[in-house]
MMTF fields as JSON, N, C-alpha, C and O atoms, coordinates in Angstrom:
{
  "mmtfVersion": "1.0.0",
  "mmtfProducer": "UNKNOWN",
  "numBonds": 447,
  "numAtoms": 448,
  "numGroups": 112,
  "numChains": 1,
  "numModels": 1,
  "chainsPerModel": [1],
  "groupsPerChain": [112],
  "chainIdList": ["A"],
  "bondAtomList": [4, 2, 8, 6, 12, 10, 16, 14, 20, 18, 24, 22, 28, 26, 32, 30, 36, 34, 40, 38, 44, 42, 48, 46, 52, 50, 56, 54, 60, 58, 64, 62, 68, 66, 72, 70, 76, 74, 80, 78, 84, 82, 88, 86, 92, 90, 96, 94, 100, 98, 104, 102, 108, 106, 112, 110, 116, 114, 120, 118, 124, 122, 128, 126, 132, 130, 136, 134, 140, 138, 144, 142, 148, 146, 152, 150, 156, 154, 160, 158, 164, 162, 168, 166, 172, 170, 176, 174, 180, 178, 184, 182, 188, 186, 192, 190, 196, 194, 200, 198, 204, 202, 208, 206, 212, 210, 216, 214, 220, 218, 224, 222, 228, 226, 232, 230, 236, 234, 240, 238, 244, 242, 248, 246, 252, 250, 256, 254, 260, 258, 264, 262, 268, 266, 272, 270, 276, 274, 280, 278, 284, 282, 288, 286, 292, 290, 296, 294, 300, 298, 304, 302, 308, 306, 312, 310, 316, 314, 320, 318, 324, 322, 328, 326, 332, 330, 336, 334, 340, 338, 344, 342, 348, 346, 352, 350, 356, 354, 360, 358, 364, 362, 368, 366, 372, 370, 376, 374, 380, 378, 384, 382, 388, 386, 392, 390, 396, 394, 400, 398, 404, 402, 408, 406, 412, 410, 416, 414, 420, 418, 424, 422, 428, 426, 432, 430, 436, 434, 440, 438, 444, 442],
  "bondOrderList": [1, 1, 1, 1, 1, 1, 1, 1, 1, 1, 1, 1, 1, 1, 1, 1, 1, 1, 1, 1, 1, 1, 1, 1, 1, 1, 1, 1, 1, 1, 1, 1, 1, 1, 1, 1, 1, 1, 1, 1, 1, 1, 1, 1, 1, 1, 1, 1, 1, 1, 1, 1, 1, 1, 1, 1, 1, 1, 1, 1, 1, 1, 1, 1, 1, 1, 1, 1, 1, 1, 1, 1, 1, 1, 1, 1, 1, 1, 1, 1, 1, 1, 1, 1, 1, 1, 1, 1, 1, 1, 1, 1, 1, 1, 1, 1, 1, 1, 1, 1, 1, 1, 1, 1, 1, 1, 1, 1, 1, 1, 1],
  "groupList": [{"groupName": "MET", "atomNameList": ["N", "CA", "C", "O"], "elementList": ["N", "C", "C", "O"], "formalChargeList": [0, 0, 0, 0], "bondAtomList": [1, 0, 2, 1, 3, 2], "bondOrderList": [1, 1, 2], "singleLetterCode": "M", "chemCompType": "L-PEPTIDE LINKING"}, {"groupName": "LEU", "atomNameList": ["N", "CA", "C", "O"], "elementList": ["N", "C", "C", "O"], "formalChargeList": [0, 0, 0, 0], "bondAtomList": [1, 0, 2, 1, 3, 2], "bondOrderList": [1, 1, 2], "singleLetterCode": "L", "chemCompType": "L-PEPTIDE LINKING"}, {"groupName": "CYS", "atomNameList": ["N", "CA", "C", "O"], "elementList": ["N", "C", "C", "O"], "formalChargeList": [0, 0, 0, 0], "bondAtomList": [1, 0, 2, 1, 3, 2], "bondOrderList": [1, 1, 2], "singleLetterCode": "C", "chemCompType": "L-PEPTIDE LINKING"}, {"groupName": "PHE", "atomNameList": ["N", "CA", "C", "O"], "elementList": ["N", "C", "C", "O"], "formalChargeList": [0, 0, 0, 0], "bondAtomList": [1, 0, 2, 1, 3, 2], "bondOrderList": [1, 1, 2], "singleLetterCode": "F", "chemCompType": "L-PEPTIDE LINKING"}, {"groupName": "GLU", "atomNameList": ["N", "CA", "C", "O"], "elementList": ["N", "C", "C", "O"], "formalChargeList": [0, 0, 0, 0], "bondAtomList": [1, 0, 2, 1, 3, 2], "bondOrderList": [1, 1, 2], "singleLetterCode": "E", "chemCompType": "L-PEPTIDE LINKING"}, {"groupName": "ASN", "atomNameList": ["N", "CA", "C", "O"], "elementList": ["N", "C", "C", "O"], "formalChargeList": [0, 0, 0, 0], "bondAtomList": [1, 0, 2, 1, 3, 2], "bondOrderList": [1, 1, 2], "singleLetterCode": "N", "chemCompType": "L-PEPTIDE LINKING"}, {"groupName": "ASP", "atomNameList": ["N", "CA", "C", "O"], "elementList": ["N", "C", "C", "O"], "formalChargeList": [0, 0, 0, 0], "bondAtomList": [1, 0, 2, 1, 3, 2], "bondOrderList": [1, 1, 2], "singleLetterCode": "D", "chemCompType": "L-PEPTIDE LINKING"}, {"groupName": "GLY", "atomNameList": ["N", "CA", "C", "O"], "elementList": ["N", "C", "C", "O"], "formalChargeList": [0, 0, 0, 0], "bondAtomList": [1, 0, 2, 1, 3, 2], "bondOrderList": [1, 1, 2], "singleLetterCode": "G", "chemCompType": "PEPTIDE LINKING"}, {"groupName": "TYR", "atomNameList": ["N", "CA", "C", "O"], "elementList": ["N", "C", "C", "O"], "formalChargeList": [0, 0, 0, 0], "bondAtomList": [1, 0, 2, 1, 3, 2], "bondOrderList": [1, 1, 2], "singleLetterCode": "Y", "chemCompType": "L-PEPTIDE LINKING"}, {"groupName": "VAL", "atomNameList": ["N", "CA", "C", "O"], "elementList": ["N", "C", "C", "O"], "formalChargeList": [0, 0, 0, 0], "bondAtomList": [1, 0, 2, 1, 3, 2], "bondOrderList": [1, 1, 2], "singleLetterCode": "V", "chemCompType": "L-PEPTIDE LINKING"}, {"groupName": "THR", "atomNameList": ["N", "CA", "C", "O"], "elementList": ["N", "C", "C", "O"], "formalChargeList": [0, 0, 0, 0], "bondAtomList": [1, 0, 2, 1, 3, 2], "bondOrderList": [1, 1, 2], "singleLetterCode": "T", "chemCompType": "L-PEPTIDE LINKING"}, {"groupName": "LYS", "atomNameList": ["N", "CA", "C", "O"], "elementList": ["N", "C", "C", "O"], "formalChargeList": [0, 0, 0, 0], "bondAtomList": [1, 0, 2, 1, 3, 2], "bondOrderList": [1, 1, 2], "singleLetterCode": "K", "chemCompType": "L-PEPTIDE LINKING"}, {"groupName": "SER", "atomNameList": ["N", "CA", "C", "O"], "elementList": ["N", "C", "C", "O"], "formalChargeList": [0, 0, 0, 0], "bondAtomList": [1, 0, 2, 1, 3, 2], "bondOrderList": [1, 1, 2], "singleLetterCode": "S", "chemCompType": "L-PEPTIDE LINKING"}, {"groupName": "PRO", "atomNameList": ["N", "CA", "C", "O"], "elementList": ["N", "C", "C", "O"], "formalChargeList": [0, 0, 0, 0], "bondAtomList": [1, 0, 2, 1, 3, 2], "bondOrderList": [1, 1, 2], "singleLetterCode": "P", "chemCompType": "L-PEPTIDE LINKING"}, {"groupName": "ILE", "atomNameList": ["N", "CA", "C", "O"], "elementList": ["N", "C", "C", "O"], "formalChargeList": [0, 0, 0, 0], "bondAtomList": [1, 0, 2, 1, 3, 2], "bondOrderList": [1, 1, 2], "singleLetterCode": "I", "chemCompType": "L-PEPTIDE LINKING"}, {"groupName": "ALA", "atomNameList": ["N", "CA", "C", "O"], "elementList": ["N", "C", "C", "O"], "formalChargeList": [0, 0, 0, 0], "bondAtomList": [1, 0, 2, 1, 3, 2], "bondOrderList": [1, 1, 2], "singleLetterCode": "A", "chemCompType": "L-PEPTIDE LINKING"}, {"groupName": "ARG", "atomNameList": ["N", "CA", "C", "O"], "elementList": ["N", "C", "C", "O"], "formalChargeList": [0, 0, 0, 0], "bondAtomList": [1, 0, 2, 1, 3, 2], "bondOrderList": [1, 1, 2], "singleLetterCode": "R", "chemCompType": "L-PEPTIDE LINKING"}, {"groupName": "GLN", "atomNameList": ["N", "CA", "C", "O"], "elementList": ["N", "C", "C", "O"], "formalChargeList": [0, 0, 0, 0], "bondAtomList": [1, 0, 2, 1, 3, 2], "bondOrderList": [1, 1, 2], "singleLetterCode": "Q", "chemCompType": "L-PEPTIDE LINKING"}, {"groupName": "HIS", "atomNameList": ["N", "CA", "C", "O"], "elementList": ["N", "C", "C", "O"], "formalChargeList": [0, 0, 0, 0], "bondAtomList": [1, 0, 2, 1, 3, 2], "bondOrderList": [1, 1, 2], "singleLetterCode": "H", "chemCompType": "L-PEPTIDE LINKING"}],
  "groupTypeList": [0, 1, 2, 3, 4, 5, 2, 6, 3, 1, 7, 8, 9, 10, 4, 11, 9, 3, 6, 2, 3, 1, 12, 7, 2, 9, 13, 14, 8, 1, 7, 15, 13, 6, 14, 10, 6, 3, 14, 13, 11, 4, 12, 14, 14, 6, 3, 16, 4, 3, 7, 5, 8, 9, 4, 1, 4, 16, 3, 1, 16, 4, 0, 12, 4, 9, 6, 3, 17, 11, 8, 14, 7, 15, 15, 16, 6, 3, 1, 15, 12, 12, 4, 3, 5, 11, 8, 10, 9, 6, 8, 3, 9, 5, 4, 14, 1, 5, 9, 14, 7, 17, 4, 3, 4, 11, 14, 18, 4, 7, 7, 11],
  "groupIdList": [1, 2, 3, 4, 5, 6, 7, 8, 9, 10, 11, 12, 13, 14, 15, 16, 17, 18, 19, 20, 21, 22, 23, 24, 25, 26, 27, 28, 29, 30, 31, 32, 33, 34, 35, 36, 37, 38, 39, 40, 41, 42, 43, 44, 45, 46, 47, 48, 49, 50, 51, 52, 53, 54, 55, 56, 57, 58, 59, 60, 61, 62, 63, 64, 65, 66, 67, 68, 69, 70, 71, 72, 73, 74, 75, 76, 77, 78, 79, 80, 81, 82, 83, 84, 85, 86, 87, 88, 89, 90, 91, 92, 93, 94, 95, 96, 97, 98, 99, 100, 101, 102, 103, 104, 105, 106, 107, 108, 109, 110, 111, 112],
  "secStructList": [7, 3, 3, 3, 7, 1, 7, 7, 1, 6, 6, 7, 7, 7, 2, 2, 2, 2, 2, 2, 2, 2, 6, 6, 7, 7, 7, 3, 3, 3, 1, 7, 6, 6, 4, 4, 4, 6, 1, 7, 4, 4, 4, 1, 3, 3, 4, 4, 4, 1, 1, 1, 2, 2, 2, 2, 2, 2, 2, 2, 2, 2, 7, 7, 2, 2, 2, 2, 2, 2, 2, 2, 2, 2, 2, 2, 2, 2, 2, 6, 1, 2, 2, 2, 2, 6, 6, 1, 2, 2, 2, 2, 2, 2, 2, 2, 2, 2, 2, 2, 2, 2, 2, 2, 2, 2, 2, 2, 2, 2, 6, 7],
  "xCoordList": [-7.52, -6.251, -5.354, -5.775, -4.128, -3.173, -2.872, -2.528, -3.006, -2.827, -1.912, -2.365, -0.629, 0.355, 1.082, 1.657, 1.047, 1.765, 3.267, 3.685, 4.068, 5.516, 5.999, 7.094, 5.172, 5.505, 4.265, 3.156, 4.458, 3.303, 3.369, 3.597, 3.164, 3.105, 1.832, 1.199, 1.469, 0.211, 0.046, 0.946, -1.119, -1.457, -0.884, -1.182, -0.067, 0.543, -0.42, -0.41, -1.244, -2.226, -1.993, -2.04, -1.744, -1.474, -2.663, -3.732, -2.438, -3.49, -3.862, -4.896, -3.04, -3.24, -4.636, -5.3, -5.082, -6.386, -7.508, -8.507, -7.359, -8.374, -8.426, -9.501, -7.266, -7.222, -7.995, -8.695, -7.866, -8.633, -10.136, -10.88, -10.565, -11.984, -12.466, -13.495, -11.709, -12.117, -12.13, -12.854, -11.333, -11.301, -12.284, -12.376, -13.013, -14.006, -13.439, -14.066, -12.254, -11.614, -11.758, -11.953, -11.661, -11.619, -10.152, -9.44, -9.688, -8.288, -8.015, -8.747, -6.965, -6.416, -5.295, -4.201, -5.578, -4.756, -3.735, -4.024, -2.539, -1.501, -0.767, -0.196, -0.789, -0.14, -0.456, -0.22, -0.985, -1.253, -2.085, -3.171, -1.572, -2.332, -3.653, -4.562, -3.748, -4.964, -5.787, -6.507, -5.69, -6.38, -7.874, -8.474, -8.475, -9.918, -10.286, -11.468, -9.288, -9.559, -9.796, -10.303, -9.434, -9.524, -10.585, -11.235, -10.761, -11.744, -12.522, -12.046, -13.71, -14.504, -13.869, -13.386, -13.878, -13.337, -14.023, -13.399, -15.313, -16.104, -15.712, -16.186, -14.852, -14.507, -13.182, -12.794, -12.49, -11.193, -11.122, -11.855, -10.231, -9.827, -8.474, -7.507, -8.417, -7.197, -6.266, -6.562, -5.163, -4.223, -3.727, -3.39, -3.68, -3.179, -4.084, -3.673, -5.293, -6.213, -5.919, -6.576, -4.932, -4.584, -3.162, -2.295, -2.929, -1.605, -0.609, 0.599, -1.126, -0.245, -1.065, -2.281, -0.399, -1.076, -2.036, -3.038, -1.745, -2.629, -3.988, -5.028, -3.975, -5.236, -5.994, -7.213, -5.274, -5.912, -6.534, -7.675, -5.791, -6.315, -7.588, -8.56, -7.585, -8.765, -9.958, -11.066, -9.719, -10.777, -11.335, -12.551, -10.453, -10.891, -11.662, -12.683, -11.187, -11.86, -13.237, -14.15, -13.382, -14.654, -15.613, -16.764, -15.152, -15.994, -17.168, -16.987, -18.347, -19.529, -19.636, -19.004, -20.43, -20.687, -21.353, -21.07, -22.222, -22.901, -21.881, -21.946, -20.937, -19.906, -19.015, -18.657, -18.657, -17.85, -18.577, -17.975, -19.859, -20.64, -20.77, -20.932, -20.7, -20.733, -19.488, -19.578, -18.325, -17.098, -17.22, -16.907, -17.676, -17.813, -18.804, -18.564, -19.911, -20.922, -20.398, -20.681, -19.637, -19.072, -18.098, -18.073, -17.3, -16.371, -17.136, -16.802, -18.156, -18.966, -19.65, -19.68, -20.194, -20.844, -19.838, -20.145, -18.636, -17.599, -17.236, -17.121, -17.056, -16.701, -17.786, -17.486, -19.028, -20.14, -20.384, -21.23, -19.651, -19.884, -19.064, -18.12, -19.459, -18.706, -17.349, -16.423, -17.216, -15.932, -14.843, -13.678, -15.217, -14.239, -13.775, -12.66, -14.604, -14.308, -12.928, -12.249, -12.502, -11.226, -10.018, -8.882, -10.261, -9.162, -9.129, -8.383, -9.933, -9.994, -9.018, -8.566, -8.708, -7.808, -8.412, -7.707, -9.699, -10.346, -10.215, -9.937, -10.41, -10.282, -8.853, -8.637, -7.891, -6.48, -6.128, -5.482, -6.544, -6.253, -6.886, -6.244, -8.131, -8.785, -8.086, -7.978, -7.614, -6.876, -5.584, -5.257, -4.864, -3.619, -3.923, -3.223, -4.963, -5.329, -5.741, -5.446, -6.416, -6.795, -5.565, -5.507, -4.596, -3.367, -2.629, -2.163, -2.524, -1.853, -2.593, -1.971, -3.92, -4.711, -4.51, -4.4, -4.459, -4.233, -2.849, -2.697, -1.856, -0.498, -0.427, 0.241, -1.102, -1.131, -1.764, -1.278, -2.868, -3.523, -2.606, -2.589, -1.853, -0.931, 0.137, 0.489, 0.643, 1.681, 1.136, 1.797, -0.065, -0.643, -1.095, -1.033, -1.541, -1.929, -0.69, -0.749, 0.409, 1.645, 2.258, 3.01, 1.945, 2.515, 1.739, 2.154, 0.604, -0.231, 0.331, -0.239],
  "yCoordList": [5.184, 4.525, 4.869, 4.771, 5.269, 5.48, 4.133, 3.169, 4.083, 2.841, 3.148, 3.347, 3.182, 3.523, 2.259, 1.538, 2.003, 0.856, 1.144, 2.297, 0.095, 0.248, 0.772, 1.324, 0.595, 1.039, 1.684, 1.51, 2.416, 3.034, 2.835, 3.778, 1.588, 1.341, 0.579, -0.014, 0.603, 0.016, -1.423, -2.251, -1.692, -3.052, -3.51, -4.619, -2.688, -3.1, -2.773, -1.679, -3.757, -3.628, -4.794, -5.955, -4.478, -5.537, -5.69, -5.116, -6.47, -6.753, -5.536, -5.54, -4.503, -3.352, -2.751, -2.53, -2.486, -1.853, -2.807, -2.366, -4.088, -5.063, -5.224, -5.4, -5.164, -5.225, -4.055, -4.219, -2.878, -1.722, -2.003, -1.788, -2.485, -2.783, -3.796, -3.603, -4.873, -5.956, -5.537, -6.117, -4.534, -4.065, -2.918, -2.409, -2.511, -1.451, -0.049, 0.892, 0.097, 1.412, 1.958, 1.207, 3.254, 3.904, 4.104, 4.812, 3.488, 3.666, 5.039, 5.503, 5.669, 6.847, 6.274, 6.007, 6.088, 5.249, 6.039, 7.112, 5.482, 5.973, 4.753, 3.974, 4.599, 3.435, 3.35, 4.297, 2.23, 1.976, 3.097, 3.406, 3.71, 4.776, 4.281, 5.072, 2.98, 2.392, 1.648, 0.707, 2.055, 1.369, 1.212, 0.21, 2.197, 2.103, 1.103, 0.881, 0.504, -0.642, -1.897, -2.895, -1.851, -3.017, -2.873, -3.851, -1.667, -1.425, -0.152, 0.686, -0.003, 1.198, 2.471, 2.493, 3.509, 4.817, 5.328, 5.99, 5.02, 5.515, 4.878, 5.304, 3.864, 3.146, 3.606, 3.131, 4.528, 5.0, 6.519, 7.175, 7.051, 8.447, 8.411, 7.862, 8.995, 8.952, 10.09, 11.262, 9.74, 10.735, 11.674, 12.825, 11.189, 12.019, 13.211, 14.14, 13.198, 14.313, 15.502, 16.539, 15.349, 16.411, 16.874, 16.072, 18.155, 18.708, 18.381, 18.349, 18.138, 17.88, 17.323, 17.161, 17.037, 16.476, 17.467, 17.06, 18.736, 19.753, 19.726, 19.772, 19.651, 19.567, 18.29, 18.314, 17.179, 15.927, 16.052, 15.641, 16.615, 16.764, 17.617, 17.281, 18.693, 19.551, 18.758, 18.844, 17.998, 17.176, 16.202, 16.065, 15.531, 14.544, 15.198, 14.671, 16.322, 17.021, 17.538, 17.604, 17.903, 18.44, 17.36, 17.654, 16.132, 15.053, 14.798, 14.682, 14.716, 14.433, 12.931, 12.123, 12.582, 11.169, 10.5, 9.341, 11.213, 10.674, 10.333, 9.263, 11.247, 10.992, 9.828, 9.0, 9.764, 8.646, 7.329, 6.363, 7.29, 6.063, 5.678, 4.499, 6.654, 6.334, 5.537, 4.574, 5.942, 5.179, 3.763, 2.784, 3.673, 2.367, 1.492, 0.302, 2.088, 1.339, 0.861, -0.263, 1.706, 1.311, 0.148, -0.771, 0.188, -0.916, -2.181, -3.262, -2.059, -3.214, -3.831, -5.052, -2.979, -3.48, -4.204, -5.249, -3.645, -4.287, -5.659, -6.633, -5.732, -7.009, -8.062, -9.256, -7.644, -8.575, -8.909, -9.747, -8.263, -8.434, -9.589, -10.086, -9.987, -11.023, -10.484, -11.266, -9.163, -8.569, -8.837, -9.02, -8.861, -9.108, -10.559, -10.851, -11.455, -12.884, -13.214, -14.097, -12.528, -12.846, -12.483, -12.779, -11.842, -11.501, -12.4, -12.137, -13.451, -14.342, -15.506, -15.823, -16.125, -17.284, -18.427, -19.08, -18.671, -19.763, -19.577, -20.534, -18.363, -18.09, -18.364, -19.009, -17.87, -18.054, -19.539, -19.993, -20.288, -21.724, -22.426, -23.262, -22.096, -22.719, -22.384, -23.237, -21.151, -20.768, -21.579, -22.052, -21.738, -22.517, -23.973, -24.584, -24.531, -25.927, -26.106, -27.139, -25.118, -25.199, -25.219, -25.994, -24.381, -24.344, -25.676, -26.226, -26.186, -27.477, -28.573, -29.421, -28.556, -29.555, -29.482, -30.517, -28.282, -28.114, -28.625, -29.282, -28.323, -28.799, -30.319, -30.969, -30.876, -32.329, -33.005, -34.029, -32.405, -32.95, -32.882, -33.818, -31.809, -31.679, -32.762, -33.347, -33.022, -34.038, -35.406, -36.167, -35.714, -37.023, -37.171, -38.267, -36.099, -36.155, -36.356, -37.062, -35.755, -35.877, -37.258, -37.679, -37.962, -39.281, -40.401, -41.558, -40.075, -41.12, -41.545, -42.41],
  "zCoordList": [13.104, 13.289, 12.107, 10.955, 12.389, 11.298, 10.661, 11.344, 9.361, 8.617, 7.437, 6.31, 7.723, 6.705, 6.262, 7.078, 4.963, 4.41, 4.423, 4.537, 4.306, 4.265, 2.916, 2.812, 1.884, 0.527, -0.074, 0.431, -1.137, -1.795, -3.308, -4.065, -3.728, -5.155, -5.49, -4.617, -6.76, -7.215, -6.737, -6.873, -6.177, -5.778, -4.459, -4.014, -3.818, -2.543, -1.403, -0.84, -1.09, -0.017, 0.932, 0.526, 2.189, 3.167, 4.11, 3.903, 5.129, 6.116, 6.951, 7.619, 6.923, 7.815, 7.698, 8.71, 6.487, 6.306, 6.724, 7.291, 6.456, 6.846, 8.363, 8.936, 9.009, 10.469, 11.079, 12.078, 10.472, 10.952, 10.86, 11.817, 9.698, 9.513, 10.545, 11.193, 10.686, 11.585, 13.051, 13.86, 13.39, 14.777, 15.016, 16.133, 13.987, 14.142, 14.106, 14.594, 13.531, 13.425, 12.008, 11.052, 11.897, 10.587, 10.235, 10.946, 9.144, 8.763, 8.154, 7.279, 8.625, 7.961, 7.115, 7.611, 5.83, 4.968, 4.165, 3.634, 4.091, 3.196, 2.661, 3.424, 1.361, 0.764, -0.71, -1.461, -1.119, -2.538, -3.152, -2.663, -4.232, -4.873, -5.477, -5.73, -5.703, -6.267, -5.217, -5.551, -3.961, -2.869, -3.137, -2.747, -3.803, -4.032, -5.131, -5.397, -5.763, -6.647, -5.818, -6.33, -4.55, -3.679, -2.598, -2.229, -2.092, -1.036, -1.362, -2.128, -0.789, -1.089, -0.534, 0.598, -1.329, -0.925, 0.334, 1.162, 0.476, 1.606, 2.935, 3.989, 2.895, 4.125, 4.738, 5.806, 4.065, 4.58, 4.534, 3.793, 5.336, 5.228, 4.531, 5.058, 3.355, 2.551, 2.983, 2.754, 3.596, 4.108, 3.02, 3.299, 1.772, 0.671, 0.379, -0.317, 0.894, 0.671, 1.579, 1.486, 2.453, 3.398, 3.13, 2.782, 3.292, 3.045, 4.138, 3.905, 5.34, 6.474, 7.637, 7.528, 8.735, 9.901, 10.555, 11.144, 10.46, 11.042, 10.347, 11.004, 9.015, 8.267, 8.621, 8.79, 8.733, 9.116, 10.501, 10.712, 11.438, 12.795, 12.792, 13.469, 12.052, 11.961, 11.418, 11.947, 10.371, 9.778, 10.818, 10.954, 11.543, 12.53, 13.675, 14.117, 14.148, 15.261, 14.849, 15.671, 13.581, 13.102, 12.599, 12.276, 12.532, 12.035, 12.989, 14.201, 12.426, 13.242, 13.498, 12.817, 14.471, 14.763, 13.562, 13.261, 12.889, 11.699, 10.615, 10.01, 10.372, 9.356, 9.756, 8.919, 11.029, 11.527, 11.278, 10.807, 11.59, 11.417, 9.941, 9.626, 9.037, 7.602, 7.208, 6.447, 7.729, 7.468, 8.028, 7.35, 9.264, 9.921, 9.155, 8.948, 8.741, 7.987, 6.639, 6.223, 5.959, 4.662, 4.832, 4.012, 5.89, 6.159, 6.505, 6.019, 7.335, 7.73, 6.507, 6.353, 5.644, 4.418, 3.533, 2.961, 3.422, 2.619, 3.19, 2.447, 4.507, 5.134, 4.943, 4.917, 4.81, 4.624, 3.154, 2.841, 2.255, 0.818, 0.238, 0.853, -0.955, -1.662, -2.119, -2.334, -2.269, -2.659, -1.624, -1.977, -0.369, 0.695, 0.695, 1.127, 0.222, 0.265, -0.299, 0.225, -1.349, -1.983, -1.127, -1.496, 0.019, 0.927, 2.164, 3.108, 2.155, 3.311, 3.164, 2.063, 4.28, 4.291, 3.48, 2.711, 3.642, 2.911, 1.399, 0.677, 0.927, -0.497, -0.963, -1.989, -0.205, -0.543, -0.592, -1.537, 0.409, 0.453, -0.748, -1.383, -1.062, -2.212, -3.525, -4.406, -3.659, -4.865, -4.991, -6.08, -3.91, -3.922, -4.256, -5.063, -3.641, -3.927, -5.385, -5.985, -5.959, -7.369, -8.269, -9.223, -7.975, -8.775, -8.645, -9.643, -7.449, -7.236, -7.99, -8.631, -7.914, -8.628, -10.13, -10.787, -10.686, -12.12, -12.518, -13.548, -11.709, -11.998, -11.893, -12.697, -10.919, -10.733, -11.956, -12.437, -12.453, -13.643, -14.862, -15.662, -15.023, -16.154, -16.103, -17.128, -14.924, -14.761, -15.15, -15.857, -14.688, -14.97, -16.417, -16.972, -17.024, -18.437, -19.304, -20.31, -18.933, -19.695, -19.582, -20.461, -18.514, -18.29, -18.938, -18.876, -19.566, -20.197, -21.517, -22.182]
}
């Protein structure tokens, strides 16, 4: 699946790549230059490694089923790992609640 971000700057990673993983697709990724700081390199096809669409097409047509399954397996392993946890809704909600709780404590400590 083509998985091109709207921007390509450090740290800009959206739901697009995760949606690919969750739907069982191999993302052909173009976006954050530091994407592998967030997800395993083995789980994506990095579009920047190809000079053009013709080279990408050749790579895809020549890909074996074994190689395809390696991408799928790497994505599946990532989704099952603790590293993926920080990208879940539950993690995000807990982080927000922690910040609110800390701010609430500061307000009450200051009022004593």
